[in-house]
mmCIF entry with sequence, helices, sheets and N, C-alpha, C, O atoms, coordinates in Angstrom:
data_MODEL
# 
_entry.id   MODEL 
# 
_entity.id                         1 
_entity.type                       polymer 
_entity.pdbx_number_of_molecules   1 
# 
_entity_poly.entity_id                      1 
_entity_poly.type                           'polypeptide(L)' 
_entity_poly.nstd_linkage                   no 
_entity_poly.nstd_monomer                   no 
_entity_poly.pdbx_seq_one_letter_code       MVNYPAERYEFTATTARVAREFVTASGVTLVWDDLHVVGKQVWFELRESSHA 
_entity_poly.pdbx_seq_one_letter_code_can   MVNYPAERYEFTATTARVAREFVTASGVTLVWDDLHVVGKQVWFELRESSHA 
_entity_poly.pdbx_strand_id                 A 
# 
loop_
_entity_poly_seq.entity_id 
_entity_poly_seq.num 
_entity_poly_seq.mon_id 
_entity_poly_seq.hetero 
1 1  MET n 
1 2  VAL n 
1 3  ASN n 
1 4  TYR n 
1 5  PRO n 
1 6  ALA n 
1 7  GLU n 
1 8  ARG n 
1 9  TYR n 
1 10 GLU n 
1 11 PHE n 
1 12 THR n 
1 13 ALA n 
1 14 THR n 
1 15 THR n 
1 16 ALA n 
1 17 ARG n 
1 18 VAL n 
1 19 ALA n 
1 20 ARG n 
1 21 GLU n 
1 22 PHE n 
1 23 VAL n 
1 24 THR n 
1 25 ALA n 
1 26 SER n 
1 27 GLY n 
1 28 VAL n 
1 29 THR n 
1 30 LEU n 
1 31 VAL n 
1 32 TRP n 
1 33 ASP n 
1 34 ASP n 
1 35 LEU n 
1 36 HIS n 
1 37 VAL n 
1 38 VAL n 
1 39 GLY n 
1 40 LYS n 
1 41 GLN n 
1 42 VAL n 
1 43 TRP n 
1 44 PHE n 
1 45 GLU n 
1 46 LEU n 
1 47 ARG n 
1 48 GLU n 
1 49 SER n 
1 50 SER n 
1 51 HIS n 
1 52 ALA n 
# 
_struct_asym.id          A 
_struct_asym.entity_id   1 
# 
loop_
_struct_conf.conf_type_id 
_struct_conf.id 
_struct_conf.pdbx_PDB_helix_id 
_struct_conf.beg_label_comp_id 
_struct_conf.beg_label_asym_id 
_struct_conf.beg_label_seq_id 
_struct_conf.pdbx_beg_PDB_ins_code 
_struct_conf.end_label_comp_id 
_struct_conf.end_label_asym_id 
_struct_conf.end_label_seq_id 
_struct_conf.pdbx_end_PDB_ins_code 
_struct_conf.beg_auth_comp_id 
_struct_conf.beg_auth_asym_id 
_struct_conf.beg_auth_seq_id 
_struct_conf.end_auth_comp_id 
_struct_conf.end_auth_asym_id 
_struct_conf.end_auth_seq_id 
_struct_conf.pdbx_PDB_helix_class 
_struct_conf.details 
_struct_conf.pdbx_PDB_helix_length 
HELX_P HELX_P1 AA1 ALA A 6  ? ARG A 8  ? ALA A 6  ARG A 8  5 ? 3  
HELX_P HELX_P2 AA2 ALA A 13 ? PHE A 22 ? ALA A 13 PHE A 22 1 ? 10 
# 
_struct_conf_type.id          HELX_P 
_struct_conf_type.criteria    ? 
_struct_conf_type.reference   ? 
# 
_struct_sheet.id               AA1 
_struct_sheet.type             ? 
_struct_sheet.number_strands   2 
_struct_sheet.details          ? 
# 
_struct_sheet_order.sheet_id     AA1 
_struct_sheet_order.range_id_1   1 
_struct_sheet_order.range_id_2   2 
_struct_sheet_order.offset       ? 
_struct_sheet_order.sense        anti-parallel 
# 
loop_
_struct_sheet_range.sheet_id 
_struct_sheet_range.id 
_struct_sheet_range.beg_label_comp_id 
_struct_sheet_range.beg_label_asym_id 
_struct_sheet_range.beg_label_seq_id 
_struct_sheet_range.pdbx_beg_PDB_ins_code 
_struct_sheet_range.end_label_comp_id 
_struct_sheet_range.end_label_asym_id 
_struct_sheet_range.end_label_seq_id 
_struct_sheet_range.pdbx_end_PDB_ins_code 
_struct_sheet_range.beg_auth_comp_id 
_struct_sheet_range.beg_auth_asym_id 
_struct_sheet_range.beg_auth_seq_id 
_struct_sheet_range.end_auth_comp_id 
_struct_sheet_range.end_auth_asym_id 
_struct_sheet_range.end_auth_seq_id 
AA1 1 VAL A 23 ? TRP A 32 ? VAL A 23 TRP A 32 
AA1 2 VAL A 37 ? LEU A 46 ? VAL A 37 LEU A 46 
# 
loop_
_atom_site.group_PDB 
_atom_site.id 
_atom_site.type_symbol 
_atom_site.label_atom_id 
_atom_site.label_alt_id 
_atom_site.label_comp_id 
_atom_site.label_asym_id 
_atom_site.label_entity_id 
_atom_site.label_seq_id 
_atom_site.pdbx_PDB_ins_code 
_atom_site.Cartn_x 
_atom_site.Cartn_y 
_atom_site.Cartn_z 
_atom_site.occupancy 
_atom_site.B_iso_or_equiv 
_atom_site.pdbx_formal_charge 
_atom_site.auth_seq_id 
_atom_site.auth_comp_id 
_atom_site.auth_asym_id 
_atom_site.auth_atom_id 
_atom_site.pdbx_PDB_model_num 
ATOM 1   N N  . MET A 1 1  ? 36.092 52.620 -14.682 1.00 0.00 ? 1  MET A N  1 
ATOM 2   C CA . MET A 1 1  ? 37.135 53.059 -13.788 1.00 0.00 ? 1  MET A CA 1 
ATOM 3   C C  . MET A 1 1  ? 37.035 52.244 -12.496 1.00 0.00 ? 1  MET A C  1 
ATOM 4   O O  . MET A 1 1  ? 35.941 51.958 -12.009 1.00 0.00 ? 1  MET A O  1 
ATOM 5   N N  . VAL A 1 2  ? 38.176 51.886 -11.965 1.00 0.00 ? 2  VAL A N  1 
ATOM 6   C CA . VAL A 1 2  ? 38.242 51.130 -10.722 1.00 0.00 ? 2  VAL A CA 1 
ATOM 7   C C  . VAL A 1 2  ? 38.919 51.997 -9.672  1.00 0.00 ? 2  VAL A C  1 
ATOM 8   O O  . VAL A 1 2  ? 39.983 52.565 -9.917  1.00 0.00 ? 2  VAL A O  1 
ATOM 9   N N  . ASN A 1 3  ? 38.304 52.097 -8.512  1.00 0.00 ? 3  ASN A N  1 
ATOM 10  C CA . ASN A 1 3  ? 38.889 52.865 -7.407  1.00 0.00 ? 3  ASN A CA 1 
ATOM 11  C C  . ASN A 1 3  ? 39.484 51.908 -6.388  1.00 0.00 ? 3  ASN A C  1 
ATOM 12  O O  . ASN A 1 3  ? 38.819 50.971 -5.946  1.00 0.00 ? 3  ASN A O  1 
ATOM 13  N N  . TYR A 1 4  ? 40.731 52.141 -6.016  1.00 0.00 ? 4  TYR A N  1 
ATOM 14  C CA . TYR A 1 4  ? 41.409 51.342 -5.005  1.00 0.00 ? 4  TYR A CA 1 
ATOM 15  C C  . TYR A 1 4  ? 41.850 52.259 -3.877  1.00 0.00 ? 4  TYR A C  1 
ATOM 16  O O  . TYR A 1 4  ? 42.295 53.377 -4.138  1.00 0.00 ? 4  TYR A O  1 
ATOM 17  N N  . PRO A 1 5  ? 41.741 51.821 -2.642  1.00 0.00 ? 5  PRO A N  1 
ATOM 18  C CA . PRO A 1 5  ? 42.214 52.660 -1.532  1.00 0.00 ? 5  PRO A CA 1 
ATOM 19  C C  . PRO A 1 5  ? 43.720 52.892 -1.638  1.00 0.00 ? 5  PRO A C  1 
ATOM 20  O O  . PRO A 1 5  ? 44.484 51.950 -1.849  1.00 0.00 ? 5  PRO A O  1 
ATOM 21  N N  . ALA A 1 6  ? 44.136 54.128 -1.494  1.00 0.00 ? 6  ALA A N  1 
ATOM 22  C CA . ALA A 1 6  ? 45.549 54.492 -1.656  1.00 0.00 ? 6  ALA A CA 1 
ATOM 23  C C  . ALA A 1 6  ? 46.451 53.771 -0.664  1.00 0.00 ? 6  ALA A C  1 
ATOM 24  O O  . ALA A 1 6  ? 47.599 53.466 -0.987  1.00 0.00 ? 6  ALA A O  1 
ATOM 25  N N  . GLU A 1 7  ? 45.955 53.495 0.527   1.00 0.00 ? 7  GLU A N  1 
ATOM 26  C CA . GLU A 1 7  ? 46.815 52.876 1.531   1.00 0.00 ? 7  GLU A CA 1 
ATOM 27  C C  . GLU A 1 7  ? 47.205 51.444 1.163   1.00 0.00 ? 7  GLU A C  1 
ATOM 28  O O  . GLU A 1 7  ? 48.096 50.877 1.797   1.00 0.00 ? 7  GLU A O  1 
ATOM 29  N N  . ARG A 1 8  ? 46.570 50.850 0.169   1.00 0.00 ? 8  ARG A N  1 
ATOM 30  C CA . ARG A 1 8  ? 46.909 49.485 -0.248  1.00 0.00 ? 8  ARG A CA 1 
ATOM 31  C C  . ARG A 1 8  ? 48.147 49.443 -1.140  1.00 0.00 ? 8  ARG A C  1 
ATOM 32  O O  . ARG A 1 8  ? 48.731 48.376 -1.330  1.00 0.00 ? 8  ARG A O  1 
ATOM 33  N N  . TYR A 1 9  ? 48.553 50.576 -1.684  1.00 0.00 ? 9  TYR A N  1 
ATOM 34  C CA . TYR A 1 9  ? 49.610 50.584 -2.675  1.00 0.00 ? 9  TYR A CA 1 
ATOM 35  C C  . TYR A 1 9  ? 50.704 51.573 -2.313  1.00 0.00 ? 9  TYR A C  1 
ATOM 36  O O  . TYR A 1 9  ? 50.443 52.644 -1.765  1.00 0.00 ? 9  TYR A O  1 
ATOM 37  N N  . GLU A 1 10 ? 51.920 51.198 -2.627  1.00 0.00 ? 10 GLU A N  1 
ATOM 38  C CA . GLU A 1 10 ? 53.063 52.079 -2.408  1.00 0.00 ? 10 GLU A CA 1 
ATOM 39  C C  . GLU A 1 10 ? 53.711 52.334 -3.759  1.00 0.00 ? 10 GLU A C  1 
ATOM 40  O O  . GLU A 1 10 ? 54.049 51.395 -4.480  1.00 0.00 ? 10 GLU A O  1 
ATOM 41  N N  . PHE A 1 11 ? 53.882 53.600 -4.099  1.00 0.00 ? 11 PHE A N  1 
ATOM 42  C CA . PHE A 1 11 ? 54.498 53.961 -5.372  1.00 0.00 ? 11 PHE A CA 1 
ATOM 43  C C  . PHE A 1 11 ? 55.968 54.264 -5.113  1.00 0.00 ? 11 PHE A C  1 
ATOM 44  O O  . PHE A 1 11 ? 56.296 55.214 -4.402  1.00 0.00 ? 11 PHE A O  1 
ATOM 45  N N  . THR A 1 12 ? 56.848 53.459 -5.689  1.00 0.00 ? 12 THR A N  1 
ATOM 46  C CA . THR A 1 12 ? 58.284 53.605 -5.467  1.00 0.00 ? 12 THR A CA 1 
ATOM 47  C C  . THR A 1 12 ? 58.980 53.896 -6.785  1.00 0.00 ? 12 THR A C  1 
ATOM 48  O O  . THR A 1 12 ? 58.345 53.889 -7.839  1.00 0.00 ? 12 THR A O  1 
ATOM 49  N N  . ALA A 1 13 ? 60.272 54.150 -6.733  1.00 0.00 ? 13 ALA A N  1 
ATOM 50  C CA . ALA A 1 13 ? 61.057 54.364 -7.954  1.00 0.00 ? 13 ALA A CA 1 
ATOM 51  C C  . ALA A 1 13 ? 60.999 53.126 -8.843  1.00 0.00 ? 13 ALA A C  1 
ATOM 52  O O  . ALA A 1 13 ? 60.944 53.243 -10.067 1.00 0.00 ? 13 ALA A O  1 
ATOM 53  N N  . THR A 1 14 ? 61.011 51.956 -8.242  1.00 0.00 ? 14 THR A N  1 
ATOM 54  C CA . THR A 1 14 ? 60.914 50.722 -9.028  1.00 0.00 ? 14 THR A CA 1 
ATOM 55  C C  . THR A 1 14 ? 59.565 50.638 -9.730  1.00 0.00 ? 14 THR A C  1 
ATOM 56  O O  . THR A 1 14 ? 59.497 50.255 -10.897 1.00 0.00 ? 14 THR A O  1 
ATOM 57  N N  . THR A 1 15 ? 58.504 50.990 -9.036  1.00 0.00 ? 15 THR A N  1 
ATOM 58  C CA . THR A 1 15 ? 57.172 51.002 -9.642  1.00 0.00 ? 15 THR A CA 1 
ATOM 59  C C  . THR A 1 15 ? 57.145 51.961 -10.822 1.00 0.00 ? 15 THR A C  1 
ATOM 60  O O  . THR A 1 15 ? 56.568 51.642 -11.861 1.00 0.00 ? 15 THR A O  1 
ATOM 61  N N  . ALA A 1 16 ? 57.755 53.120 -10.680 1.00 0.00 ? 16 ALA A N  1 
ATOM 62  C CA . ALA A 1 16 ? 57.785 54.109 -11.758 1.00 0.00 ? 16 ALA A CA 1 
ATOM 63  C C  . ALA A 1 16 ? 58.534 53.570 -12.978 1.00 0.00 ? 16 ALA A C  1 
ATOM 64  O O  . ALA A 1 16 ? 58.097 53.778 -14.110 1.00 0.00 ? 16 ALA A O  1 
ATOM 65  N N  . ARG A 1 17 ? 59.641 52.891 -12.764 1.00 0.00 ? 17 ARG A N  1 
ATOM 66  C CA . ARG A 1 17 ? 60.391 52.314 -13.891 1.00 0.00 ? 17 ARG A CA 1 
ATOM 67  C C  . ARG A 1 17 ? 59.567 51.262 -14.618 1.00 0.00 ? 17 ARG A C  1 
ATOM 68  O O  . ARG A 1 17 ? 59.550 51.222 -15.848 1.00 0.00 ? 17 ARG A O  1 
ATOM 69  N N  . VAL A 1 18 ? 58.895 50.422 -13.871 1.00 0.00 ? 18 VAL A N  1 
ATOM 70  C CA . VAL A 1 18 ? 58.053 49.386 -14.485 1.00 0.00 ? 18 VAL A CA 1 
ATOM 71  C C  . VAL A 1 18 ? 56.897 50.035 -15.245 1.00 0.00 ? 18 VAL A C  1 
ATOM 72  O O  . VAL A 1 18 ? 56.580 49.620 -16.360 1.00 0.00 ? 18 VAL A O  1 
ATOM 73  N N  . ALA A 1 19 ? 56.273 51.038 -14.658 1.00 0.00 ? 19 ALA A N  1 
ATOM 74  C CA . ALA A 1 19 ? 55.149 51.708 -15.311 1.00 0.00 ? 19 ALA A CA 1 
ATOM 75  C C  . ALA A 1 19 ? 55.572 52.322 -16.637 1.00 0.00 ? 19 ALA A C  1 
ATOM 76  O O  . ALA A 1 19 ? 54.810 52.268 -17.603 1.00 0.00 ? 19 ALA A O  1 
ATOM 77  N N  . ARG A 1 20 ? 56.761 52.903 -16.713 1.00 0.00 ? 20 ARG A N  1 
ATOM 78  C CA . ARG A 1 20 ? 57.223 53.516 -17.960 1.00 0.00 ? 20 ARG A CA 1 
ATOM 79  C C  . ARG A 1 20 ? 57.359 52.499 -19.082 1.00 0.00 ? 20 ARG A C  1 
ATOM 80  O O  . ARG A 1 20 ? 57.290 52.867 -20.255 1.00 0.00 ? 20 ARG A O  1 
ATOM 81  N N  . GLU A 1 21 ? 57.549 51.242 -18.752 1.00 0.00 ? 21 GLU A N  1 
ATOM 82  C CA . GLU A 1 21 ? 57.655 50.188 -19.755 1.00 0.00 ? 21 GLU A CA 1 
ATOM 83  C C  . GLU A 1 21 ? 56.318 49.920 -20.448 1.00 0.00 ? 21 GLU A C  1 
ATOM 84  O O  . GLU A 1 21 ? 56.303 49.473 -21.595 1.00 0.00 ? 21 GLU A O  1 
ATOM 85  N N  . PHE A 1 22 ? 55.203 50.183 -19.778 1.00 0.00 ? 22 PHE A N  1 
ATOM 86  C CA . PHE A 1 22 ? 53.884 49.806 -20.278 1.00 0.00 ? 22 PHE A CA 1 
ATOM 87  C C  . PHE A 1 22 ? 52.969 50.979 -20.606 1.00 0.00 ? 22 PHE A C  1 
ATOM 88  O O  . PHE A 1 22 ? 51.911 50.787 -21.205 1.00 0.00 ? 22 PHE A O  1 
ATOM 89  N N  . VAL A 1 23 ? 53.363 52.193 -20.220 1.00 0.00 ? 23 VAL A N  1 
ATOM 90  C CA . VAL A 1 23 ? 52.477 53.349 -20.332 1.00 0.00 ? 23 VAL A CA 1 
ATOM 91  C C  . VAL A 1 23 ? 53.024 54.348 -21.338 1.00 0.00 ? 23 VAL A C  1 
ATOM 92  O O  . VAL A 1 23 ? 54.221 54.636 -21.356 1.00 0.00 ? 23 VAL A O  1 
ATOM 93  N N  . THR A 1 24 ? 52.126 54.882 -22.186 1.00 0.00 ? 24 THR A N  1 
ATOM 94  C CA . THR A 1 24 ? 52.543 55.895 -23.159 1.00 0.00 ? 24 THR A CA 1 
ATOM 95  C C  . THR A 1 24 ? 52.206 57.307 -22.701 1.00 0.00 ? 24 THR A C  1 
ATOM 96  O O  . THR A 1 24 ? 52.865 58.265 -23.105 1.00 0.00 ? 24 THR A O  1 
ATOM 97  N N  . ALA A 1 25 ? 51.183 57.443 -21.860 1.00 0.00 ? 25 ALA A N  1 
ATOM 98  C CA . ALA A 1 25 ? 50.792 58.756 -21.348 1.00 0.00 ? 25 ALA A CA 1 
ATOM 99  C C  . ALA A 1 25 ? 50.115 58.559 -20.003 1.00 0.00 ? 25 ALA A C  1 
ATOM 100 O O  . ALA A 1 25 ? 49.500 57.522 -19.754 1.00 0.00 ? 25 ALA A O  1 
ATOM 101 N N  . SER A 1 26 ? 50.231 59.562 -19.133 1.00 0.00 ? 26 SER A N  1 
ATOM 102 C CA . SER A 1 26 ? 49.572 59.471 -17.826 1.00 0.00 ? 26 SER A CA 1 
ATOM 103 C C  . SER A 1 26 ? 49.365 60.867 -17.269 1.00 0.00 ? 26 SER A C  1 
ATOM 104 O O  . SER A 1 26 ? 49.937 61.838 -17.763 1.00 0.00 ? 26 SER A O  1 
ATOM 105 N N  . GLY A 1 27 ? 48.555 60.956 -16.253 1.00 0.00 ? 27 GLY A N  1 
ATOM 106 C CA . GLY A 1 27 ? 48.314 62.243 -15.625 1.00 0.00 ? 27 GLY A CA 1 
ATOM 107 C C  . GLY A 1 27 ? 47.425 62.104 -14.413 1.00 0.00 ? 27 GLY A C  1 
ATOM 108 O O  . GLY A 1 27 ? 47.034 61.002 -14.027 1.00 0.00 ? 27 GLY A O  1 
ATOM 109 N N  . VAL A 1 28 ? 47.113 63.245 -13.819 1.00 0.00 ? 28 VAL A N  1 
ATOM 110 C CA . VAL A 1 28 ? 46.256 63.303 -12.643 1.00 0.00 ? 28 VAL A CA 1 
ATOM 111 C C  . VAL A 1 28 ? 45.169 64.336 -12.919 1.00 0.00 ? 28 VAL A C  1 
ATOM 112 O O  . VAL A 1 28 ? 45.451 65.436 -13.394 1.00 0.00 ? 28 VAL A O  1 
ATOM 113 N N  . THR A 1 29 ? 43.933 63.972 -12.619 1.00 0.00 ? 29 THR A N  1 
ATOM 114 C CA . THR A 1 29 ? 42.796 64.877 -12.757 1.00 0.00 ? 29 THR A CA 1 
ATOM 115 C C  . THR A 1 29 ? 42.193 65.093 -11.377 1.00 0.00 ? 29 THR A C  1 
ATOM 116 O O  . THR A 1 29 ? 41.885 64.130 -10.674 1.00 0.00 ? 29 THR A O  1 
ATOM 117 N N  . LEU A 1 30 ? 42.025 66.349 -10.988 1.00 0.00 ? 30 LEU A N  1 
ATOM 118 C CA . LEU A 1 30 ? 41.404 66.641 -9.694  1.00 0.00 ? 30 LEU A CA 1 
ATOM 119 C C  . LEU A 1 30 ? 39.901 66.394 -9.778  1.00 0.00 ? 30 LEU A C  1 
ATOM 120 O O  . LEU A 1 30 ? 39.285 66.650 -10.812 1.00 0.00 ? 30 LEU A O  1 
ATOM 121 N N  . VAL A 1 31 ? 39.315 65.901 -8.697  1.00 0.00 ? 31 VAL A N  1 
ATOM 122 C CA . VAL A 1 31 ? 37.881 65.644 -8.610  1.00 0.00 ? 31 VAL A CA 1 
ATOM 123 C C  . VAL A 1 31 ? 37.280 66.703 -7.690  1.00 0.00 ? 31 VAL A C  1 
ATOM 124 O O  . VAL A 1 31 ? 37.718 66.867 -6.551  1.00 0.00 ? 31 VAL A O  1 
ATOM 125 N N  . TRP A 1 32 ? 36.285 67.410 -8.184  1.00 0.00 ? 32 TRP A N  1 
ATOM 126 C CA . TRP A 1 32 ? 35.677 68.518 -7.444  1.00 0.00 ? 32 TRP A CA 1 
ATOM 127 C C  . TRP A 1 32 ? 34.244 68.193 -7.065  1.00 0.00 ? 32 TRP A C  1 
ATOM 128 O O  . TRP A 1 32 ? 33.543 67.510 -7.812  1.00 0.00 ? 32 TRP A O  1 
ATOM 129 N N  . ASP A 1 33 ? 33.793 68.685 -5.890  1.00 0.00 ? 33 ASP A N  1 
ATOM 130 C CA . ASP A 1 33 ? 32.360 68.792 -5.660  1.00 0.00 ? 33 ASP A CA 1 
ATOM 131 C C  . ASP A 1 33 ? 32.032 70.197 -6.183  1.00 0.00 ? 33 ASP A C  1 
ATOM 132 O O  . ASP A 1 33 ? 32.712 70.653 -7.102  1.00 0.00 ? 33 ASP A O  1 
ATOM 133 N N  . ASP A 1 34 ? 31.079 70.873 -5.677  1.00 0.00 ? 34 ASP A N  1 
ATOM 134 C CA . ASP A 1 34 ? 30.748 72.191 -6.215  1.00 0.00 ? 34 ASP A CA 1 
ATOM 135 C C  . ASP A 1 34 ? 31.879 73.209 -6.066  1.00 0.00 ? 34 ASP A C  1 
ATOM 136 O O  . ASP A 1 34 ? 32.124 73.992 -6.984  1.00 0.00 ? 34 ASP A O  1 
ATOM 137 N N  . LEU A 1 35 ? 32.577 73.209 -4.913  1.00 0.00 ? 35 LEU A N  1 
ATOM 138 C CA . LEU A 1 35 ? 33.578 74.236 -4.647  1.00 0.00 ? 35 LEU A CA 1 
ATOM 139 C C  . LEU A 1 35 ? 34.940 73.719 -4.211  1.00 0.00 ? 35 LEU A C  1 
ATOM 140 O O  . LEU A 1 35 ? 35.910 74.477 -4.216  1.00 0.00 ? 35 LEU A O  1 
ATOM 141 N N  . HIS A 1 36 ? 35.037 72.460 -3.839  1.00 0.00 ? 36 HIS A N  1 
ATOM 142 C CA . HIS A 1 36 ? 36.257 71.957 -3.217  1.00 0.00 ? 36 HIS A CA 1 
ATOM 143 C C  . HIS A 1 36 ? 36.797 70.737 -3.952  1.00 0.00 ? 36 HIS A C  1 
ATOM 144 O O  . HIS A 1 36 ? 36.048 69.952 -4.533  1.00 0.00 ? 36 HIS A O  1 
ATOM 145 N N  . VAL A 1 37 ? 38.105 70.603 -3.910  1.00 0.00 ? 37 VAL A N  1 
ATOM 146 C CA . VAL A 1 37 ? 38.728 69.389 -4.425  1.00 0.00 ? 37 VAL A CA 1 
ATOM 147 C C  . VAL A 1 37 ? 38.465 68.279 -3.409  1.00 0.00 ? 37 VAL A C  1 
ATOM 148 O O  . VAL A 1 37 ? 38.769 68.429 -2.226  1.00 0.00 ? 37 VAL A O  1 
ATOM 149 N N  . VAL A 1 38 ? 37.901 67.168 -3.874  1.00 0.00 ? 38 VAL A N  1 
ATOM 150 C CA . VAL A 1 38 ? 37.561 66.079 -2.959  1.00 0.00 ? 38 VAL A CA 1 
ATOM 151 C C  . VAL A 1 38 ? 38.377 64.820 -3.237  1.00 0.00 ? 38 VAL A C  1 
ATOM 152 O O  . VAL A 1 38 ? 38.214 63.807 -2.558  1.00 0.00 ? 38 VAL A O  1 
ATOM 153 N N  . GLY A 1 39 ? 39.243 64.888 -4.226  1.00 0.00 ? 39 GLY A N  1 
ATOM 154 C CA . GLY A 1 39 ? 40.070 63.732 -4.536  1.00 0.00 ? 39 GLY A CA 1 
ATOM 155 C C  . GLY A 1 39 ? 40.815 63.941 -5.838  1.00 0.00 ? 39 GLY A C  1 
ATOM 156 O O  . GLY A 1 39 ? 40.846 65.041 -6.390  1.00 0.00 ? 39 GLY A O  1 
ATOM 157 N N  . LYS A 1 40 ? 41.408 62.875 -6.311  1.00 0.00 ? 40 LYS A N  1 
ATOM 158 C CA . LYS A 1 40 ? 42.085 62.934 -7.595  1.00 0.00 ? 40 LYS A CA 1 
ATOM 159 C C  . LYS A 1 40 ? 41.986 61.581 -8.272  1.00 0.00 ? 40 LYS A C  1 
ATOM 160 O O  . LYS A 1 40 ? 41.869 60.548 -7.613  1.00 0.00 ? 40 LYS A O  1 
ATOM 161 N N  . GLN A 1 41 ? 42.033 61.599 -9.593  1.00 0.00 ? 41 GLN A N  1 
ATOM 162 C CA . GLN A 1 41 ? 42.029 60.386 -10.388 1.00 0.00 ? 41 GLN A CA 1 
ATOM 163 C C  . GLN A 1 41 ? 43.338 60.334 -11.148 1.00 0.00 ? 41 GLN A C  1 
ATOM 164 O O  . GLN A 1 41 ? 43.738 61.315 -11.775 1.00 0.00 ? 41 GLN A O  1 
ATOM 165 N N  . VAL A 1 42 ? 43.994 59.214 -11.094 1.00 0.00 ? 42 VAL A N  1 
ATOM 166 C CA . VAL A 1 42 ? 45.215 59.007 -11.864 1.00 0.00 ? 42 VAL A CA 1 
ATOM 167 C C  . VAL A 1 42 ? 44.823 58.213 -13.095 1.00 0.00 ? 42 VAL A C  1 
ATOM 168 O O  . VAL A 1 42 ? 44.138 57.196 -12.986 1.00 0.00 ? 42 VAL A O  1 
ATOM 169 N N  . TRP A 1 43 ? 45.247 58.663 -14.255 1.00 0.00 ? 43 TRP A N  1 
ATOM 170 C CA . TRP A 1 43 ? 44.895 57.983 -15.498 1.00 0.00 ? 43 TRP A CA 1 
ATOM 171 C C  . TRP A 1 43 ? 46.160 57.632 -16.258 1.00 0.00 ? 43 TRP A C  1 
ATOM 172 O O  . TRP A 1 43 ? 47.218 58.222 -16.039 1.00 0.00 ? 43 TRP A O  1 
ATOM 173 N N  . PHE A 1 44 ? 46.036 56.657 -17.162 1.00 0.00 ? 44 PHE A N  1 
ATOM 174 C CA . PHE A 1 44 ? 47.162 56.275 -18.001 1.00 0.00 ? 44 PHE A CA 1 
ATOM 175 C C  . PHE A 1 44 ? 46.657 55.557 -19.245 1.00 0.00 ? 44 PHE A C  1 
ATOM 176 O O  . PHE A 1 44 ? 45.559 55.000 -19.258 1.00 0.00 ? 44 PHE A O  1 
ATOM 177 N N  . GLU A 1 45 ? 47.472 55.579 -20.278 1.00 0.00 ? 45 GLU A N  1 
ATOM 178 C CA . GLU A 1 45 ? 47.188 54.857 -21.517 1.00 0.00 ? 45 GLU A CA 1 
ATOM 179 C C  . GLU A 1 45 ? 48.254 53.790 -21.678 1.00 0.00 ? 45 GLU A C  1 
ATOM 180 O O  . GLU A 1 45 ? 49.451 54.071 -21.615 1.00 0.00 ? 45 GLU A O  1 
ATOM 181 N N  . LEU A 1 46 ? 47.802 52.560 -21.888 1.00 0.00 ? 46 LEU A N  1 
ATOM 182 C CA . LEU A 1 46 ? 48.746 51.454 -22.023 1.00 0.00 ? 46 LEU A CA 1 
ATOM 183 C C  . LEU A 1 46 ? 49.353 51.403 -23.416 1.00 0.00 ? 46 LEU A C  1 
ATOM 184 O O  . LEU A 1 46 ? 48.686 51.675 -24.414 1.00 0.00 ? 46 LEU A O  1 
ATOM 185 N N  . ARG A 1 47 ? 50.614 51.055 -23.459 1.00 0.00 ? 47 ARG A N  1 
ATOM 186 C CA . ARG A 1 47 ? 51.332 50.871 -24.714 1.00 0.00 ? 47 ARG A CA 1 
ATOM 187 C C  . ARG A 1 47 ? 50.803 49.603 -25.382 1.00 0.00 ? 47 ARG A C  1 
ATOM 188 O O  . ARG A 1 47 ? 50.513 48.617 -24.705 1.00 0.00 ? 47 ARG A O  1 
ATOM 189 N N  . GLU A 1 48 ? 50.676 49.630 -26.715 1.00 0.00 ? 48 GLU A N  1 
ATOM 190 C CA . GLU A 1 48 ? 50.269 48.439 -27.435 1.00 0.00 ? 48 GLU A CA 1 
ATOM 191 C C  . GLU A 1 48 ? 51.369 47.389 -27.360 1.00 0.00 ? 48 GLU A C  1 
ATOM 192 O O  . GLU A 1 48 ? 52.555 47.719 -27.344 1.00 0.00 ? 48 GLU A O  1 
ATOM 193 N N  . SER A 1 49 ? 50.976 46.156 -27.315 1.00 0.00 ? 49 SER A N  1 
ATOM 194 C CA . SER A 1 49 ? 51.935 45.058 -27.238 1.00 0.00 ? 49 SER A CA 1 
ATOM 195 C C  . SER A 1 49 ? 52.749 44.977 -28.522 1.00 0.00 ? 49 SER A C  1 
ATOM 196 O O  . SER A 1 49 ? 52.203 45.115 -29.617 1.00 0.00 ? 49 SER A O  1 
ATOM 197 N N  . SER A 1 50 ? 54.045 44.755 -28.390 1.00 0.00 ? 50 SER A N  1 
ATOM 198 C CA . SER A 1 50 ? 54.898 44.600 -29.564 1.00 0.00 ? 50 SER A CA 1 
ATOM 199 C C  . SER A 1 50 ? 55.081 43.124 -29.902 1.00 0.00 ? 50 SER A C  1 
ATOM 200 O O  . SER A 1 50 ? 55.775 42.776 -30.856 1.00 0.00 ? 50 SER A O  1 
ATOM 201 N N  . HIS A 1 51 ? 54.439 42.247 -29.094 1.00 0.00 ? 51 HIS A N  1 
ATOM 202 C CA . HIS A 1 51 ? 54.543 40.812 -29.324 1.00 0.00 ? 51 HIS A CA 1 
ATOM 203 C C  . HIS A 1 51 ? 53.417 40.353 -30.235 1.00 0.00 ? 51 HIS A C  1 
ATOM 204 O O  . HIS A 1 51 ? 52.271 40.772 -30.075 1.00 0.00 ? 51 HIS A O  1 
ATOM 205 N N  . ALA A 1 52 ? 53.742 39.495 -31.185 1.00 0.00 ? 52 ALA A N  1 
ATOM 206 C CA . ALA A 1 52 ? 52.719 39.016 -32.114 1.00 0.00 ? 52 ALA A CA 1 
ATOM 207 C C  . ALA A 1 52 ? 52.075 37.749 -31.610 1.00 0.00 ? 52 ALA A C  1 
ATOM 208 O O  . ALA A 1 52 ? 51.189 37.203 -32.267 1.00 0.00 ? 52 ALA A O  1 
# 
C-alpha cells in the first residue's frame, strides 16, 4: 500500500469518470487506533486489460 498526502490530489468529476474506466470495485475503509478513527484508506480493484 502506498500513502500519499491528500493535499497533493484533487478529486473532480473528471477524475471520477476516468477512474470508472479502469476500476471494477472500490471503497473506503476507516482506520482505527484503539478507540478513535484516525484516518481512512481508499481501495480499488483494477479492471483487466482488454488489449492483447
